[in-house]
C-alpha positions in Angstrom: -45.4 44.5 79.0 -44.5 44.9 82.7 -40.9 45.5 83.6 -39.5 42.9 86.1 -37.6 44.5 88.9 -34.1 43.0 89.5 -33.1 41.9 93.0 -30.6 44.5 94.1 -28.8 45.7 97.2 -31.7 47.9 98.2 -34.1 44.9 98.2 -31.6 42.9 100.2 -31.5 45.7 102.8 -35.3 45.9 102.8 -35.5 42.2 103.4 -33.0 42.3 106.2 -34.7 45.3 107.9 -38.2 43.8 107.6 -37.0 40.4 108.8 -35.3 41.9 111.9 -38.3 43.9 112.8 -40.6 41.0 112.3 -38.2 38.7 114.2 -38.1 41.1 117.2 -41.9 41.3 117.3 -42.2 37.5 117.1 -39.6 37.0 119.9 -41.4 39.5 122.1 -44.8 37.8 121.4 -43.3 34.4 122.2 -41.8 35.6 125.4 -45.1 37.1 126.5 -47.2 34.1 125.5 -44.7 31.8 127.3 -45.1 33.8 130.5 -48.9 33.8 130.1 -48.8 30.0 129.6 -46.8 29.6 132.8 -43.3 29.2 131.3 -40.2 31.2 131.7 -39.2 34.4 129.8 -35.9 32.7 129.0 -37.5 29.8 127.1 -37.8 31.2 123.6 -34.2 32.4 123.6 -33.0 29.1 125.0 -34.9 27.3 122.3 -33.3 29.4 119.6 -29.9 28.8 121.1 -30.5 25.1 121.1 -30.3 25.2 117.3 -26.5 25.8 117.7 -25.8 24.7 121.2 -28.0 21.6 121.3 -30.7 20.6 123.8 -28.4 21.4 126.7 -29.2 25.1 126.2 -32.8 24.4 127.3 -31.6 23.5 130.8 -31.7 26.3 133.4 -28.3 24.9 134.5 -26.9 26.2 131.2 -25.7 29.8 131.6 -28.5 32.2 130.5 -26.1 34.8 129.2 -24.5 32.4 126.8 -27.9 31.1 125.7 -29.3 34.6 125.3 -26.4 35.8 123.1 -26.5 32.7 120.9 -30.3 32.6 120.8 -30.5 36.3 120.0 -28.0 35.8 117.2 -29.8 32.8 115.8 -33.1 34.8 115.9 -31.5 37.8 114.0 -29.8 35.6 111.4 -32.9 33.5 110.7 -35.2 36.5 110.6 -32.8 38.3 108.2 -32.5 35.3 105.9 -36.3 34.8 105.9 -36.8 38.5 105.3 -34.5 38.5 102.3 -36.1 35.2 101.0 -39.6 36.8 101.3 -38.5 39.9 99.3 -36.7 37.7 96.7 -39.8 35.6 96.2 -42.0 38.8 95.9 -39.5 40.3 93.4 -39.3 37.1 91.4 -43.1 36.8 91.2 -43.3 40.5 90.3 -45.3 41.2 93.5 -42.9 43.6 95.3 -45.2 46.5 94.4 -48.4 44.7 95.6 -50.6 46.7 97.9 -51.5 45.8 101.5 -54.5 43.8 100.3 -52.0 41.2 98.9 -48.7 41.8 100.7 -50.1 41.2 104.2 -51.7 37.9 103.3 -48.5 36.9 101.5 -46.6 37.6 104.7 -49.0 35.6 106.8 -48.8 32.6 104.4 -45.0 32.9 104.4 -44.9 32.9 108.2 -47.1 29.8 108.3 -44.7 28.1 105.8 -41.8 28.9 108.0 -43.6 27.4 111.0 -44.2 24.2 109.0 -40.6 24.0 107.9 -39.0 24.8 111.3 -41.3 22.9 113.6 -43.2 20.3 111.7 -40.4 19.2 109.3 -37.0 20.2 110.9 -38.4 19.9 114.4 -39.6 16.4 113.8 -36.4 15.2 112.1 -33.4 17.3 113.2 -34.3 19.3 116.3 -36.5 17.1 118.6 -36.2 19.7 121.3 -38.7 21.8 119.3 -41.4 19.4 120.6 -41.5 21.5 123.8 -43.0 24.4 121.9 -46.7 25.2 122.4 -47.8 24.9 118.8 -50.8 27.3 118.8 -49.5 30.6 120.4 -45.7 30.1 120.1 -46.1 28.1 116.9 -48.5 29.0 114.1 -49.8 32.3 115.6 -46.3 33.6 116.4 -45.0 32.7 113.0 -48.0 33.6 110.8 -49.2 36.7 112.6 -46.3 38.1 114.7 -43.7 37.3 112.1 -45.4 37.0 108.7 -48.0 39.8 109.0 -45.4 42.1 110.5 -42.9 41.1 107.8 -45.5 42.1 105.1 -46.3 45.4 106.9 -42.6 46.2 107.3 -42.0 45.5 103.6 -44.9 47.8 102.8 -43.5 50.7 104.9 -39.9 50.1 103.7 -40.4 50.2 99.9 -38.6 53.0 98.1 
């Protein structure tokens, strides 16, 4: 019978680390795609800040330094929480030791679920300012590929 791994401090650290790495890659990708689509480099950080500061943070009249600090903090916290949640689900499902053939698709699916939760559910009900997001490049691709795939890859490289 297979031994189930317990969720311990090492796994929490792995989840936080993988989440922060994936969150940084996703933020960079969102900034790049926003510029390519004709928007401002500031927009993804302002959108993240609007979770705490409200829709006013989206306005360029709102001080960018404040929006960037709060938006960066929101990004790090959410990425960390999602990273820990991903590792916890893998551990509970006894899939933490899965190879790349499974862990990478799990990451992509997890990233897609985060997009559905954040933008299609919470964005429609609690955060109407999320309607400004371009849902292909800054939505599903950013979340599934730039966050989820990278999260799976970071978990693969961070396992002890």
